[in-house]
N, C-alpha and C positions, 0 to 999 in steps of 0.2 A: 882428742877425737870431737870430734864435730857430734852435737846431740839431738837427734829428729825427730825422737818419739817422750813423749813427758806421760806419768802417770799419773792417777788420783784415785784414791780407794781408801779407806780408814780411817777417816777423818784429816788425810794427808792428802797435798797435793803438790803437784812442781807447775806453779804459776799463779795465777791468780785473774780477775776479773777484765786487768788490764793490761793482759796479753792475747789480747784479740787479734792483734798482727800475724802474731807467731803461730797462735792455737785455732785462730779462726774464734767465731763466736760464739757455737756451741762447746767448745772446748773449751774455752775461756769461764763462759759460765758456769758448767762443771765444776771447774777447777774452783771458782769463787766459792759455789755452792757448798762444795765438799769440804772448804777450809771453815768456814761458819757454820757446820757441824749438821746441816739436812743429810739427809740420809740416802744419799746417793748410790747407787749401785758403782762398784770397782768398775776401773776401764782406761785404757790411755786413748791417747790423741797425736796422732800423725801429723808433726807440725805442715805450716804453709810452704815454708824454703825446702818442703823431700817433694812438694808437687812442683813447685820451680826448679827444681834441679831435674825431676822426671824431664821434663818437657823442654829443658833447656841442653838432655845428655841423651835425647836420641830416645826418647822415654826407655831409660833405663833406671832401675835404683841408685840411688846413692850404698856405695861397696858395703860400709858399714850400718845399714838400716836392717839388713835383716837378722843378722843377729839381734840388734835393738830390739825388734818384733819380738822374736822368740824369748829373748828375755823377759819381755814387757807380758807376755802370755805367758810365762812361766809364773811371773809373781801375780797373775790374776789367778792362776791358779789356786797358787797357795793362799790370796787371799779369801776367796768363795768356797775354797775346798771342793773345787770340782776341775774336770779336765776336761780340754776341748777334745772331743768325739771319744768319750771315753763310754764303751757299751753301758757302763751303769749308772754312773754318776754323771753326765756328760755338763759339760760349759755351755750355755748357749749365749751369744750376744748379738746385739747389731750394731751392725757398720752404717755409721750416718755421716754423708758428706757435708759440708759446711765450710764457710768464707769469710773469711775478716768481716765484710759487710753484706748484708742481709740481701738476698737473692731470691724472694719468694716465686715456687713452682718451678725454681728449677735443679735442685739439690734431689738427690738420688736416696732411697734407705733400703736395707736388705735387715729384716728379722730372722732371726733363729736360727742363727749360723752355728752348725756343731751339730744339727739334726743326719743324719745320714742311715741308712737302712736300719743300722744296731741301734744307736743312740735312740733313735725313734720308739723302739720297745720298749726301753727304761725307764723314757717320759712317759709313755702310755701306763708304764704299773706304777711307777712313782703318783700318779693325778689320780691314778683307778680311773682314768676316762682317754679311751683308746679314740673315741671320736675328737675329742680333742686335740691328742697328740698329731694322728695321720693328718691333720686339719692343716695345723702348725708345719708339718712337714712339706705340705700338700703348697703353702702358701710361700713359705722358701727357697721351694723351687720354682716357682711362678718369678717369684722377685729377682731371683740369682739368673734365672733364664732371660729373661727380657732386658737385666743391668747390666748384665757381663758379656753374658752369648750373643746378647744382641736378636734374639728371637723377637717378634713382632706381639705384643699385648693380646692381637685379633687372632694370630696363626692358634696361640694358647689355647685361649676362651674356645676357638673353634673346635681344638679337639675337645677340649673340655664336656661342649656339650654334646660333640656325637659319641663320648665315652657314654655319659650320662643319655642318652637316648638308645644306644646300643642295651644298657643296663637297666633301662624302664625307671628309671629315678628322677629327680626333679634336683634336691640337696646336693652342692658341690659335696658338702663332708659324708655323705653316701658313697661317695667312690674314693678313700681314704690312699690307694694306692695308683692313680691314674697315670703318675708318674712316669714307673714301668711299663707302661704300656706304649705310651706318647714315644720315650725317650730321648728328651728334648737334645736338639744339635744346635751348633749356631751355626746362625745366616750367615756370616763373613765366613766361615769352614765347618765347611756343612760334615768334612768327618768329623771332627770335634765334639765330644759327647758330656754331658754332663757327670762333671766327678766327684766322688764323695769323700773326697781329705778335706777336711775344715781349715787347714792351714791354705792348702792350695787355694782353696775357694775366697779364703781373707786377702791374702797377694792378690790374686787377680779382681778382686772387688776394690777393694783402692786404687789400682792402677784405670779402671775404666770408670769413665764420667760422664753426666751428661752435659758438661760445658767443658770442655777442654781448659785448663786452667783456672778453673773453680775455685780450687784453694790459693791461687799466689797472692802474694799481696797486692789491695790496691792500695 
C-alpha cells in the first residue's frame, strides 16, 4: 500500500532531514529534530506526493489517505494523551503548509485546530484563563474562515470592528463569542457555514492552499 502520511514524535520519526522532496522543508526538519532528541511536539506530515496526486486526479484524495490520516491522528492522541475535539481534554494542533523549496510569504498556517464550542470551555478551565481560551478560538475561526472558506480578511475585520463598536469595547479579546454573531460563510459558497468537527476542519484545510501545487515536488 502506498504511504502518504509520515509520523514523528516520542523520539522517533519516519524520515529525516534529507527527505525534503517527500516531506517538504518543514516536515523533513521536524523529523530530523525529533530524531536527534530535541523536544519537538508530536505530529505527522502528509507528503508532497499526496498533493501531486490531488491536483492530477480532479482534486480527489488518494484512496488510502483518509485511513492513514485517521490512524495517525489516533497515534497522535495516544502519544499526547489528548483527544481531538474532546470537550474535557482536547488535542489542539497547527496545520502548516510546506514545500520542498522555500516559498516566503506563500504558505498558510492554521493554529488551534481542535477548538470548538465545547472544547474551548475545557481550555478555559484548564488554563484558568477564559480570555486566553476564547481569544485562541477567535483566532482559529478567523484563520480557518479566510484560508479554507475563502472569506476576505477585510470582511472579517470589518465585522469584528462593527461588533466592538456595538459593544462599546476596544480590545478583540473583549468579544470572545464574536463568531456566533457573525456566523462565517464561504465567499465561494454562501450556504456553507463554519463547521465544528475537527477532522472535517483538518481535511478541508489540507485541501485548500494559497498556491495550487505548493507541496508538489520541485
